[in-house]
C-alpha positions as CSV (number, residue, x, y, z in Angstrom):
1,M,8.7,23.2,1.8
2,N,6.6,20.3,3.0
3,E,7.8,17.4,5.0
4,P,7.6,14.7,2.2
5,T,9.9,16.9,0.0
6,Q,12.3,17.3,2.8
7,S,12.6,13.6,3.4
8,L,13.1,12.6,-0.2
9,P,16.9,13.0,-0.1
10,I,17.1,10.8,3.0
11,T,15.0,8.1,1.2
12,L,17.3,8.2,-1.8
13,Q,20.5,8.1,0.2
14,R,19.4,5.2,2.2
15,A,18.3,3.3,-0.9
16,R,21.6,3.8,-2.6
17,K,23.7,2.9,0.5
18,A,21.6,-0.2,1.0
19,R,22.9,-1.4,-2.4
20,R,26.4,-0.4,-1.5
21,L,26.7,1.9,-4.6
22,S,28.6,5.1,-4.8
23,Q,27.1,8.2,-6.3
24,L,29.3,7.7,-9.4
25,E,28.3,4.1,-9.9
26,L,24.6,5.1,-9.7
27,S,25.0,8.0,-12.0
28,M,26.6,5.8,-14.7
29,R,23.8,3.3,-14.4
30,I,20.9,5.8,-14.8
31,G,22.6,8.0,-17.3
32,V,23.1,11.3,-15.4
33,S,26.1,13.1,-14.0
34,Q,27.4,12.3,-10.5
35,R,26.9,16.0,-9.8
36,H,23.2,15.7,-10.5
37,V,22.9,12.6,-8.2
38,S,24.7,14.6,-5.5
39,F,22.4,17.6,-6.0
40,V,19.2,15.4,-5.8
41,E,20.5,13.5,-2.7
42,S,21.3,16.8,-1.0
43,G,17.9,18.4,-1.9
44,R,19.5,21.0,-4.2
45,A,17.7,19.5,-7.2
46,R,14.4,17.7,-7.7
47,P,14.3,14.6,-10.0
48,S,11.7,14.2,-12.7
49,R,9.2,11.4,-12.3
50,D,10.9,9.3,-15.1
51,L,14.3,9.8,-13.5
52,L,13.0,8.9,-10.0
53,M,11.4,5.7,-11.4
54,A,14.6,4.8,-13.2
55,W,16.6,5.6,-10.0
56,M,14.6,3.4,-7.7
57,G,14.3,0.7,-10.3
58,E,18.1,0.5,-10.7
59,L,18.4,0.2,-6.9
60,D,15.7,-2.6,-7.0
61,T,13.9,-1.0,-4.1
62,P,10.6,-2.4,-2.8
63,L,7.5,-1.1,-4.6
64,A,6.2,0.5,-1.4
65,L,9.4,2.5,-1.1
66,R,9.1,3.6,-4.8
67,N,5.6,4.9,-4.0
68,L,6.9,6.7,-1.0
69,A,9.7,8.4,-3.0
70,L,7.2,9.5,-5.6
71,L,4.9,11.0,-3.0
72,Q,7.8,12.8,-1.4
73,A,8.7,14.3,-4.8
74,G,5.2,15.4,-5.3
75,F,4.1,12.8,-7.8
76,A,1.2,10.3,-7.7
77,P,2.1,6.8,-6.6
78,A,2.7,4.3,-9.4
79,Y,1.7,1.0,-7.7
80,G,-1.5,-0.2,-6.2
81,T,-2.1,-2.2,-3.0
82,A,-4.7,-4.9,-3.0
83,R,-5.5,-7.2,0.0
84,L,-4.4,-10.8,-0.5
85,G,-8.0,-11.8,-0.4
86,D,-9.0,-9.4,-3.1
87,P,-10.5,-11.1,-6.2
88,A,-7.8,-9.4,-8.3
89,L,-5.2,-11.5,-6.5
90,A,-7.2,-14.8,-6.5
91,Q,-4.8,-16.5,-8.9
92,A,-1.8,-15.5,-6.8
93,N,-3.5,-16.6,-3.7
94,E,-4.3,-20.0,-5.2
95,A,-0.6,-20.3,-6.2
96,L,0.5,-19.7,-2.6
97,T,-1.9,-22.3,-1.3
98,Q,-0.7,-24.9,-3.7
99,L,3.0,-24.1,-2.8
100,L,2.2,-24.6,0.9
101,H,0.3,-27.8,0.5
102,A,2.9,-29.3,-1.9
103,H,5.6,-28.7,0.7
104,D,3.9,-30.6,3.5
105,P,4.9,-32.3,5.7
106,T,8.0,-30.0,5.6
107,P,7.3,-26.5,7.1
108,A,6.4,-23.6,4.7
109,L,4.8,-20.2,5.4
110,V,3.9,-17.0,3.7
111,I,5.3,-13.8,5.2
112,D,4.9,-10.2,4.2
113,A,7.5,-7.4,4.2
114,E,7.2,-6.9,8.0
115,W,7.6,-10.6,8.6
116,N,4.0,-11.1,9.6
117,V,2.8,-14.7,9.0
118,L,-0.1,-14.7,6.6
119,Q,-0.4,-18.5,5.9
120,M,1.2,-21.7,7.2
121,N,1.0,-25.3,6.1
122,R,0.6,-28.2,8.5
123,G,4.3,-28.7,8.9
124,A,4.9,-25.1,9.9
125,R,2.0,-25.2,12.5
126,W,3.4,-28.4,14.0
127,L,7.0,-26.9,14.2
128,A,5.7,-23.7,15.8
129,V,3.8,-25.5,18.5
130,T,6.7,-28.0,19.0
131,L,9.2,-25.2,19.6
132,M,6.8,-22.8,21.4
133,P,3.8,-24.7,23.0
134,W,2.2,-21.4,24.1
135,V,1.5,-20.5,20.4
136,A,-1.3,-23.1,20.5
137,D,-3.2,-20.9,22.9
138,L,-3.1,-17.8,20.6
139,A,-6.4,-16.6,19.2
140,P,-7.1,-17.9,15.6
141,D,-7.0,-14.3,14.3
142,A,-3.9,-13.3,16.3
143,T,-1.0,-11.8,14.2
144,I,2.1,-13.8,14.4
145,N,5.3,-12.0,13.5
146,I,8.5,-13.9,13.0
147,L,10.7,-11.1,14.3
148,D,8.6,-10.9,17.4
149,L,9.1,-14.6,17.9
150,L,12.8,-14.3,17.5
151,A,13.0,-11.6,20.2
152,H,10.5,-13.3,22.5
153,P,12.2,-15.0,25.6
154,E,10.1,-18.1,25.0
155,G,10.4,-17.9,21.2
156,F,12.4,-19.6,18.5
157,T,15.8,-18.9,20.0
158,K,15.1,-20.6,23.4
159,S,15.5,-24.1,22.0
160,M,18.1,-23.2,19.3
161,V,21.3,-25.0,20.1
162,N,23.5,-23.1,17.7
163,L,22.3,-19.6,18.3
164,H,25.9,-18.4,18.5
165,E,26.3,-19.4,14.8
166,V,22.9,-18.5,13.4
167,G,22.0,-15.4,15.4
168,P,24.7,-13.0,14.4
169,V,24.4,-13.9,10.7
170,F,20.7,-13.5,10.7
171,L,20.9,-10.2,12.6
172,A,23.3,-8.9,9.9
173,Q,20.8,-9.9,7.2
174,L,18.0,-8.1,9.0
175,M,20.1,-5.0,9.4
176,N,20.4,-4.8,5.7
177,E,16.6,-5.0,5.4
178,V,16.3,-2.2,7.9
179,S,18.3,0.1,5.6
180,V,15.5,0.0,3.0
181,Q,12.6,-0.6,5.4
182,P,13.2,1.4,8.6
183,A,9.9,0.3,10.1
184,L,11.6,-3.0,11.0
185,A,14.1,-1.3,13.2
186,P,12.3,-1.7,16.6
187,R,11.9,-5.4,16.1
188,V,15.4,-5.9,14.8
189,D,16.7,-3.9,17.8
190,A,14.8,-6.2,20.1
191,F,16.3,-9.3,18.5
192,A,19.8,-7.7,18.8
193,A,19.1,-7.0,22.5
194,L,18.2,-10.7,23.0
195,L,21.4,-11.9,21.3
196,R,23.4,-9.5,23.4
197,A,21.9,-10.8,26.6
198,R,22.2,-14.5,25.5
199,L,25.6,-14.4,23.8
200,G,27.4,-11.3,24.9
201,A,28.2,-8.3,22.8
202,R,31.3,-9.8,21.2
203,F,29.2,-12.5,19.4
204,L,27.2,-9.8,17.5
205,H,30.3,-9.1,15.3
206,R,30.8,-12.7,14.2
207,A,28.7,-12.5,11.1
208,G,31.6,-11.9,8.8
209,L,33.6,-14.9,10.0
210,Q,34.0,-18.1,8.0
211,P,30.8,-20.0,8.3
212,A,30.8,-23.6,9.6
213,T,28.3,-24.7,6.8
214,P,27.5,-23.3,3.4
215,M,23.9,-22.6,4.5
216,L,22.4,-21.0,7.6
217,T,21.1,-24.1,9.4
218,P,19.3,-23.5,12.7
219,R,19.2,-26.5,15.0
220,Y,16.6,-27.0,17.7
221,A,16.5,-29.2,20.8
222,T,13.0,-30.8,21.0
223,A,11.2,-33.7,22.6
224,H,11.7,-35.6,19.3
225,G,15.5,-35.1,19.3
226,E,17.5,-32.4,17.6
227,L,15.9,-31.0,14.4
228,A,17.8,-29.0,11.8
229,F,16.5,-26.9,8.9
230,F,17.7,-24.7,6.1
231,S,15.4,-22.4,4.1
232,M,14.7,-21.2,0.5
233,F,12.5,-18.3,-0.4
234,T,10.0,-18.0,-3.3
235,T,8.8,-14.6,-4.5
236,F,6.5,-13.5,-7.4
237,G,8.3,-12.6,-10.6
238,A,8.0,-8.9,-11.7
239,P,5.0,-8.1,-9.4
240,Q,3.2,-4.8,-10.1
241,D,1.3,-4.7,-6.9
242,I,2.8,-3.8,-3.5
243,T,1.1,-6.6,-1.7
244,L,2.5,-9.2,-4.1
245,S,5.9,-7.7,-4.2
246,S,6.2,-7.9,-0.4
247,L,5.2,-11.6,-0.1
248,R,7.7,-14.3,0.4
249,V,7.2,-18.0,0.8
250,E,9.7,-19.6,3.2
251,H,10.3,-23.2,2.3
252,M,12.0,-25.0,5.1
253,F,13.9,-28.3,4.3
254,A,15.1,-31.0,6.6
255,A,18.9,-30.7,7.0
256,D,19.4,-34.3,8.0
257,P,17.7,-37.7,7.9
258,T,16.6,-37.6,11.5
259,T,14.6,-34.3,11.0
260,R,13.1,-35.7,7.8
261,D,11.9,-38.9,9.6
262,V,10.4,-36.9,12.5
263,L,8.4,-34.7,10.1
264,R,7.1,-37.8,8.2
265,T,6.1,-39.4,11.4
266,Q,4.6,-36.5,13.3
267,V,3.1,-34.5,10.4
268,G,2.9,-36.7,7.3
């Protein structure tokens, strides 16, 4: 038996557990017996292509993970992968550019599934350099990864004044992503190590406590005073390409009048 077939049960188990569904709940949703779900997850039975597509679709797994499961089961992948600059994605690329420009002077950026920054507007570039002046010296084609910047000793967290509130909650959210995208684990582990060093181990378990505000609102100490933001994310609806399905636009909004005024003055 080859390696992809051996790892299919692990892929399916992780995908189900990431959605916090029991085998019984999943079986009822996809119209098979719990016994069959158990057999597939243990490697004692192999799913058909149609069942596997329904299975992964019901769990709302990323398209890349669906392709992986299909390959592990011995089937051809169902979804293509085009580069963002590919002519086939020109319309989508234009939409992303419009979103970023429309959001100026407030920061906005396009990130992929691994949290690599693909595009930024003027507000995002200004904020990055304001919080991390050394970013201005990076090569124009350097890859910027948000998770790397979170774990960097001179990164985002250095000037964050409420790291004890924001850090544990964000770490818990990232751990959920790791369950369906294991490749993120080393970067998330590095962020956890930074939090442990800065806050102590006891703070890493505070994510489930009653939050002080209804939204996660990082606050930063800067030369322009304290700046505060909350974020919303935009994704493409019903994408059929892995690249598009992995993209997110993070729209940052000023959480108070002071932050709004600083952005208008410094960027706008």
